[in-house]
C-alpha positions as CSV (number, residue, x, y, z in Angstrom):
1,M,135.7,168.0,64.5
2,E,139.1,166.4,65.0
3,I,140.2,163.5,62.8
4,R,142.9,161.1,63.9
5,Q,144.3,158.2,61.9
6,L,145.2,154.8,63.2
7,D,146.8,151.7,61.6
8,M,144.7,149.0,63.3
9,N,147.0,146.3,62.1
10,N,149.5,147.6,64.6
11,R,148.6,146.2,68.0
12,S,150.8,148.5,70.1
13,G,149.5,151.4,68.1
14,S,145.9,150.4,68.8
15,L,146.6,150.1,72.5
16,D,148.5,153.5,72.6
17,F,145.7,155.2,70.6
18,A,142.9,153.8,72.8
19,R,144.7,154.8,76.0
20,Q,145.5,158.3,74.7
21,I,142.0,159.2,73.5
22,R,140.5,157.7,76.7
23,S,142.6,160.1,78.7
24,E,141.6,163.1,76.6
25,F,137.8,162.5,76.2
26,S,134.9,160.9,78.0
27,F,132.8,158.5,75.9
28,D,129.1,157.7,75.7
29,A,129.4,155.7,72.5
30,L,131.9,153.8,70.4
31,V,131.4,152.4,66.9
32,N,134.0,149.9,65.7
33,N,133.7,150.2,61.9
34,A,137.2,149.5,60.6
35,G,137.7,146.4,58.5
36,V,140.0,144.7,56.0
37,L,139.0,142.2,53.3
38,E,141.6,140.4,51.2
39,K,140.5,138.0,48.5
40,E,142.6,134.9,48.0
41,A,142.4,131.6,46.2
42,F,142.5,128.8,48.8
43,G,145.6,127.2,47.1
44,K,147.5,130.5,47.7
45,F,146.0,131.2,51.1
46,S,148.3,133.4,53.2
47,L,148.4,133.2,57.0
48,D,149.7,136.8,56.8
49,A,146.3,137.8,55.4
50,W,144.6,135.7,58.1
51,D,146.6,137.6,60.8
52,R,145.8,141.0,59.3
53,A,142.1,140.2,59.1
54,F,141.9,139.1,62.7
55,E,144.1,142.0,64.0
56,V,142.0,144.7,62.3
57,N,138.5,143.0,62.4
58,V,138.6,141.4,65.8
59,T,141.6,142.4,68.0
60,A,141.5,146.2,67.4
61,P,137.7,146.4,68.2
62,L,138.3,144.3,71.4
63,I,141.2,146.6,72.5
64,L,139.1,149.8,71.9
65,S,136.0,148.3,73.6
66,Q,138.1,147.2,76.6
67,E,140.0,150.5,77.0
68,I,137.0,152.8,76.4
69,G,134.1,150.6,77.5
70,L,135.5,150.1,81.0
71,H,135.5,153.9,81.4
72,M,132.0,154.5,80.1
73,G,129.2,155.2,82.5
74,P,125.8,153.6,82.6
75,G,124.0,154.2,79.4
76,G,127.1,153.8,77.3
77,S,126.8,151.9,74.1
78,I,129.3,150.1,71.7
79,V,128.4,148.9,68.2
80,N,130.6,146.6,66.2
81,I,130.2,146.5,62.4
82,A,130.3,142.8,61.3
83,S,129.0,141.4,58.0
84,T,126.6,138.8,56.8
85,D,129.7,136.9,55.6
86,A,129.9,135.8,59.2
87,F,126.9,133.6,58.5
88,I,127.2,132.5,54.9
89,C,131.0,132.3,54.7
90,S,133.2,132.6,51.7
91,F,135.1,131.0,48.8
92,R,137.8,133.6,48.4
93,S,137.9,135.6,51.6
94,I,138.0,133.0,54.3
95,A,139.9,135.2,56.8
96,Y,137.4,138.0,56.4
97,S,134.4,135.7,57.0
98,A,136.0,134.0,60.0
99,S,137.0,137.2,61.6
100,K,133.5,138.7,61.3
101,A,132.1,135.6,62.8
102,A,134.6,136.0,65.7
103,L,133.6,139.6,66.0
104,L,130.0,138.5,66.7
105,S,131.2,136.2,69.4
106,V,133.3,138.9,70.9
107,T,130.3,141.2,70.8
108,R,128.2,138.8,72.9
109,S,131.1,138.3,75.4
110,L,131.6,142.1,75.8
111,A,127.8,142.4,76.3
112,N,128.2,140.0,79.2
113,V,131.1,141.7,80.9
114,L,130.1,145.3,80.3
115,G,126.4,144.9,80.8
116,P,126.6,144.9,84.6
117,R,128.2,148.4,84.2
118,G,125.2,149.6,82.3
119,V,127.2,149.6,79.0
120,R,125.5,147.8,76.1
121,V,127.4,146.1,73.2
122,N,125.7,145.1,70.0
123,A,126.6,144.4,66.4
124,V,125.2,145.3,63.0
125,T,125.7,142.8,60.2
126,P,125.3,144.5,56.9
127,G,124.7,142.7,53.6
128,W,125.5,144.2,50.3
129,I,125.9,148.0,50.6
130,D,126.3,150.3,47.7
131,N,129.5,152.0,48.9
132,G,131.6,152.0,45.7
133,I,134.0,149.3,47.1
134,T,132.5,146.1,45.6
135,E,131.9,145.5,41.9
136,E,129.6,142.5,42.4
137,S,126.9,144.5,44.3
138,Y,124.7,145.0,41.2
139,E,124.2,141.3,41.0
140,A,123.4,141.0,44.7
141,A,120.6,143.5,44.3
142,S,118.8,141.1,41.9
143,L,118.8,138.4,44.5
144,T,117.7,140.6,47.4
145,P,113.9,140.4,48.2
146,L,113.8,144.2,48.5
147,G,115.3,144.5,45.1
148,R,118.1,146.8,46.0
149,N,121.3,146.9,48.0
150,G,121.6,148.9,51.2
151,T,123.0,152.4,51.5
152,P,125.5,153.7,54.0
153,D,122.6,155.7,55.4
154,D,120.6,152.6,56.1
155,I,123.4,151.3,58.3
156,A,124.0,154.6,59.9
157,K,120.4,154.9,61.0
158,L,120.5,151.4,62.5
159,V,123.7,152.2,64.4
160,A,122.2,155.4,65.7
161,F,119.2,153.4,67.0
162,L,121.5,151.0,68.8
163,L,123.5,153.8,70.4
164,G,120.4,155.6,71.6
165,A,118.0,155.3,74.5
166,D,115.3,153.6,72.4
167,A,117.5,150.5,72.4
168,S,118.1,150.6,76.1
169,F,117.2,146.9,76.5
170,V,119.1,145.6,73.5
171,N,122.4,144.0,74.5
172,G,124.5,141.3,72.9
173,A,122.4,141.4,69.7
174,S,123.5,141.1,66.1
175,I,121.0,142.8,63.9
176,V,121.1,141.8,60.2
177,A,120.5,144.6,57.7
178,D,120.6,142.9,54.3
179,G,117.2,143.5,52.7
180,G,116.5,139.7,53.1
181,Y,119.5,138.6,51.1
182,T,120.7,135.9,53.5
183,G,117.2,134.3,53.4
184,V,117.5,133.6,49.7
185,D,118.6,130.2,48.3
186,Y,119.9,131.1,44.8
187,F,118.7,127.8,43.2
188,M,115.2,128.0,44.7
189,K,114.9,131.6,43.4
190,K,116.1,130.5,40.0
191,E,113.5,127.7,40.0
192,S,110.7,130.1,41.1
193,D,111.7,132.7,38.4
194,S,111.6,130.0,35.7
195,L,108.0,129.1,36.7
196,G,106.9,132.6,36.2
């Protein structure tokens, strides 16, 4: 297996990379899984952080999907990794939440334009995943109806399904994988717990 590194915050680098690998390989599938999250207090909000989030989380997947998707044959599939933050938004990572919401819109638009070529485009929107990145994940598990956070393997299996033939009529979808977390109102759960 060959590994190549790319700074997706560099637009010309993303374009060059996409064109280069497109010329070297043929693709049946593409998974856009890079992302950047920067936490910031709103009073210190930085437009540089906003620009980075949109460049990495939205523009780079769009570039790769265009350059590679237009050269996929029928049966090709693209999966974008979004986040449930696209739905529930944020207090300290506004750029991340907004960019993931934009990625869902881009996913549906790509499904429209690539669908007639037989190329499907979908998104997976994970909730809290135990990946060693976030410290708050233990608390999220207590609010999740399934009583646990997701694992990277949970998301990988869903991505594999969307890439495969069993999902041949799934296009433009955003599939939430959060154990039910986004269906929980914290205060209603607290009230229910207090009643026993």
